[in-house]
Residue frames as qw, qx, qy, qz and C-alpha x, y, z in Angstrom:
[[0.245, -0.871, 0.391, 0.167, -48.10, 12.06, 47.86],
 [0.762, 0.528, -0.375, 0.012, -45.31, 10.94, 45.54],
 [0.910, -0.210, -0.152, 0.323, -42.46, 8.71, 46.66],
 [0.488, 0.407, -0.132, 0.760, -40.08, 11.58, 46.04],
 [0.287, -0.677, 0.052, -0.676, -42.05, 13.85, 48.40],
 [0.868, -0.475, -0.120, -0.076, -42.12, 11.14, 51.04],
 [0.796, 0.039, -0.153, 0.584, -38.31, 10.87, 50.80],
 [0.169, 0.560, -0.080, 0.807, -38.05, 14.66, 50.96],
 [0.568, -0.674, -0.034, -0.471, -40.26, 14.75, 54.08],
 [0.918, -0.316, -0.135, 0.200, -38.17, 12.05, 55.73],
 [0.618, 0.258, -0.128, 0.732, -34.97, 13.93, 54.92],
 [0.102, -0.642, 0.019, -0.760, -36.44, 17.15, 56.20],
 [0.766, -0.587, -0.136, -0.224, -37.62, 15.43, 59.40],
 [0.846, -0.110, -0.185, 0.488, -34.04, 14.28, 60.05],
 [0.310, 0.436, -0.093, 0.840, -32.82, 17.85, 59.73],
 [0.453, -0.662, -0.086, -0.591, -35.53, 18.98, 62.17],
 [0.884, -0.408, -0.212, 0.085, -34.48, 16.37, 64.62],
 [0.683, 0.096, -0.154, 0.708, -30.87, 17.57, 64.44],
 [0.014, 0.577, 0.019, 0.816, -31.99, 21.17, 64.76],
 [0.652, -0.652, -0.148, -0.359, -33.97, 20.37, 67.90],
 [0.846, -0.246, -0.228, 0.415, -30.88, 18.73, 69.46],
 [0.405, 0.272, -0.096, 0.867, -28.98, 21.99, 68.92],
 [0.318, -0.639, -0.165, -0.681, -31.94, 23.94, 70.30],
 [0.800, -0.557, -0.214, -0.065, -32.17, 21.86, 73.48],
 [0.747, -0.059, -0.177, 0.638, -28.39, 22.12, 73.93],
 [0.197, 0.455, 0.002, 0.868, -28.39, 25.93, 73.51],
 [0.460, -0.641, -0.100, -0.606, -31.19, 26.57, 75.98],
 [0.871, -0.401, -0.265, 0.096, -29.79, 24.09, 78.52],
 [0.670, 0.090, -0.202, 0.709, -26.40, 25.77, 78.72],
 [0.281, -0.843, -0.233, 0.394, -25.62, 28.81, 80.92],
 [0.469, 0.823, 0.042, 0.317, -24.53, 31.80, 78.79],
 [0.230, -0.904, 0.339, -0.124, -22.27, 33.08, 81.57],
 [0.756, -0.382, 0.517, 0.126, -20.37, 29.77, 81.61],
 [0.528, -0.003, 0.685, 0.502, -19.97, 28.89, 77.92],
 [0.345, 0.698, 0.115, -0.617, -21.03, 31.80, 75.70],
 [0.144, 0.448, -0.695, -0.543, -19.10, 30.51, 72.68],
 [0.072, 0.086, 0.989, 0.091, -20.85, 27.17, 72.82],
 [0.289, 0.593, 0.576, -0.483, -24.27, 28.75, 73.28],
 [0.295, 0.666, -0.204, -0.654, -23.73, 30.96, 70.23],
 [0.056, 0.298, -0.869, -0.391, -22.54, 28.02, 68.15],
 [0.145, 0.274, 0.949, -0.053, -25.52, 25.83, 68.93],
 [0.321, 0.658, 0.351, -0.584, -27.94, 28.68, 68.30],
 [0.284, 0.573, -0.470, -0.608, -26.48, 29.15, 64.80],
 [0.002, 0.129, -0.971, -0.203, -26.49, 25.40, 64.20],
 [0.307, 0.428, 0.768, -0.364, -30.17, 25.10, 65.17],
 [0.413, 0.703, 0.112, -0.568, -31.29, 27.70, 62.72],
 [0.149, 0.496, -0.716, -0.468, -28.97, 26.42, 59.97],
 [0.103, 0.040, 0.993, 0.051, -30.48, 22.94, 60.29],
 [0.366, 0.578, 0.583, -0.439, -34.06, 24.29, 60.28],
 [0.347, 0.682, -0.247, -0.594, -33.24, 26.19, 57.05],
 [0.083, 0.314, -0.891, -0.318, -31.77, 23.02, 55.55],
 [0.273, 0.286, 0.895, -0.205, -34.89, 21.10, 56.56],
 [0.416, 0.671, 0.244, -0.563, -37.01, 23.67, 54.74],
 [0.292, 0.576, -0.578, -0.499, -34.92, 23.35, 51.56],
 [0.067, -0.124, 0.987, 0.077, -35.03, 19.54, 51.83],
 [0.397, 0.391, 0.705, -0.438, -38.78, 19.53, 52.24],
 [0.518, 0.695, -0.001, -0.499, -39.08, 21.06, 48.75],
 [0.924, 0.178, 0.295, 0.169, -37.04, 18.21, 47.25],
 [0.353, 0.885, -0.274, 0.131, -34.14, 20.53, 46.60],
 [0.770, 0.112, -0.412, 0.474, -30.50, 19.49, 47.19],
 [0.496, -0.851, -0.095, 0.145, -29.33, 20.77, 50.58],
 [0.458, 0.766, -0.287, 0.347, -26.31, 23.03, 50.02],
 [0.781, -0.270, -0.291, 0.483, -23.15, 22.48, 52.06],
 [0.180, 0.580, -0.098, 0.789, -22.86, 25.95, 53.56],
 [0.341, -0.398, -0.621, 0.583, -22.86, 27.55, 56.96],
 [0.003, -0.033, -0.066, -0.997, -24.14, 30.89, 55.56],
 [0.187, 0.463, 0.769, -0.400, -27.62, 31.40, 56.95],
 [0.311, 0.585, -0.031, -0.749, -28.43, 34.22, 54.54],
 [0.255, 0.300, -0.758, -0.519, -27.65, 32.01, 51.57],
 [0.013, -0.192, -0.978, 0.081, -29.75, 29.21, 52.98],
 [0.229, 0.536, 0.523, -0.622, -32.64, 31.55, 53.69],
 [0.311, 0.472, -0.329, -0.756, -32.61, 32.86, 50.15],
 [0.228, 0.063, -0.914, -0.330, -33.04, 29.26, 48.88],
 [0.025, -0.364, -0.886, 0.288, -35.80, 28.51, 51.39],
 [0.172, 0.490, 0.273, -0.810, -37.60, 31.87, 50.95],
 [0.224, 0.116, -0.654, -0.713, -38.36, 31.03, 47.34],
 [0.377, -0.296, -0.851, -0.213, -40.91, 28.59, 48.75],
 [0.406, -0.647, -0.581, 0.283, -41.66, 30.17, 52.10],
 [0.203, 0.687, 0.108, 0.690, -42.11, 33.89, 51.80],
 [0.559, -0.809, -0.131, -0.124, -42.59, 34.37, 55.54],
 [0.830, -0.225, -0.049, 0.508, -38.87, 33.75, 55.92],
 [0.318, 0.661, 0.037, 0.679, -38.17, 37.30, 54.75],
 [0.454, -0.825, -0.040, -0.334, -38.91, 38.28, 58.35],
 [0.854, -0.488, 0.029, 0.179, -35.89, 36.48, 59.88],
 [0.646, 0.574, -0.152, 0.479, -32.94, 38.14, 58.17],
 [0.169, -0.808, 0.329, -0.459, -32.14, 40.29, 61.21],
 [0.846, -0.417, 0.303, -0.139, -31.94, 37.12, 63.34],
 [0.924, 0.264, 0.056, 0.270, -29.76, 35.48, 60.75],
 [0.344, 0.768, -0.255, 0.477, -27.36, 38.43, 60.75],
 [0.504, -0.700, 0.379, -0.336, -27.01, 37.99, 64.52],
 [0.909, -0.205, 0.357, -0.058, -26.30, 34.29, 64.21],
 [0.792, 0.591, -0.137, 0.067, -24.17, 34.09, 61.04],
 [0.156, 0.780, -0.553, 0.246, -20.82, 34.90, 62.72],
 [0.575, -0.447, 0.610, -0.311, -21.10, 31.92, 65.06],
 [0.948, 0.255, -0.070, -0.178, -20.79, 29.14, 62.47],
 [0.852, 0.279, -0.240, 0.372, -17.00, 28.85, 62.16],
 [0.214, 0.671, -0.340, 0.623, -15.10, 31.70, 63.77],
 [0.606, -0.614, 0.197, -0.466, -16.48, 31.08, 67.23],
 [0.989, -0.149, -0.016, 0.020, -14.75, 27.67, 67.29],
 [0.754, 0.306, -0.162, 0.558, -11.24, 29.05, 66.92],
 [0.474, -0.513, -0.223, 0.680, -8.93, 31.16, 69.08],
 [0.210, 0.008, 0.204, 0.956, -9.08, 34.87, 68.55],
 [0.386, -0.330, -0.326, -0.797, -12.87, 35.22, 68.55],
 [0.159, -0.201, -0.854, 0.452, -14.73, 35.01, 71.86],
 [0.297, -0.618, -0.518, -0.511, -18.40, 35.58, 72.51],
 [0.101, -0.234, 0.487, -0.836, -19.55, 37.65, 75.43],
 [0.137, 0.339, 0.846, -0.388, -22.48, 36.83, 77.67],
 [0.363, 0.544, 0.126, -0.746, -24.40, 39.56, 75.80],
 [0.330, 0.341, -0.699, -0.535, -23.60, 37.83, 72.49],
 [0.081, -0.078, -0.993, 0.039, -24.91, 34.53, 73.88],
 [0.238, 0.471, 0.626, -0.574, -28.10, 36.12, 75.16],
 [0.393, 0.533, -0.203, -0.721, -28.64, 37.88, 71.79],
 [0.249, 0.231, -0.867, -0.365, -27.99, 34.59, 69.95],
 [0.092, 0.262, 0.924, -0.263, -30.54, 32.76, 72.11],
 [0.335, 0.567, 0.318, -0.682, -33.11, 35.46, 71.39],
 [0.370, 0.493, -0.476, -0.627, -32.36, 35.43, 67.61],
 [0.095, 0.074, -0.984, -0.135, -32.50, 31.58, 67.55],
 [0.200, 0.380, 0.794, -0.431, -35.86, 31.50, 69.32],
 [0.382, 0.594, 0.090, -0.702, -37.35, 34.11, 66.98],
 [0.332, 0.418, -0.677, -0.506, -36.08, 32.44, 63.78],
 [0.001, 0.023, 0.998, -0.050, -37.08, 28.96, 65.04],
 [0.344, 0.444, 0.605, -0.564, -40.63, 30.09, 65.75],
 [0.476, 0.577, -0.197, -0.634, -41.03, 31.41, 62.20],
 [0.238, 0.358, -0.854, -0.292, -39.40, 28.36, 60.65],
 [0.138, 0.108, 0.958, -0.226, -41.56, 25.87, 62.58],
 [0.430, 0.534, 0.448, -0.573, -44.68, 27.65, 61.29],
 [0.244, 0.423, -0.550, -0.677, -43.80, 27.36, 57.62],
 [0.862, 0.183, -0.074, -0.468, -45.91, 25.13, 55.40],
 [0.650, 0.407, -0.641, 0.041, -42.94, 22.80, 54.88],
 [0.309, 0.231, -0.781, 0.492, -42.14, 22.26, 58.56],
 [0.492, -0.306, 0.258, -0.773, -45.32, 22.85, 60.53],
 [0.932, -0.063, -0.180, -0.307, -46.34, 19.20, 60.13],
 [0.781, 0.249, -0.490, 0.297, -42.83, 17.81, 60.58],
 [0.206, 0.391, -0.544, 0.713, -41.89, 19.68, 63.76],
 [0.679, -0.475, -0.042, -0.558, -44.80, 18.49, 65.89]]
């Protein structure tokens, strides 16, 4: 394994660690109490897993919140990620808007976000790039 790949794996592992913090936060919170926060952490978890996938392939990690854009970058290497676009569509609105007045998530939104996050996370953790790193 080259030094560059070792660095890429270390960088990807840091993204996985951050993603897991968001995952644990999202599942620990009660959707009926803080639906906005649940939705935000669900989106953040998947975003960071996608960034970990990009990083694992020694590519620069783009500064974006757009899950679809990130997935297109990762899917070049991991074709199984084509299966998660529906989950990404559910989560994408919760990156920025949810943190500002005028946009409020419902309990249904939070429950849907949790489901979408869990489905996308399961696929992402099984990719070639991350299956070893997320153990």
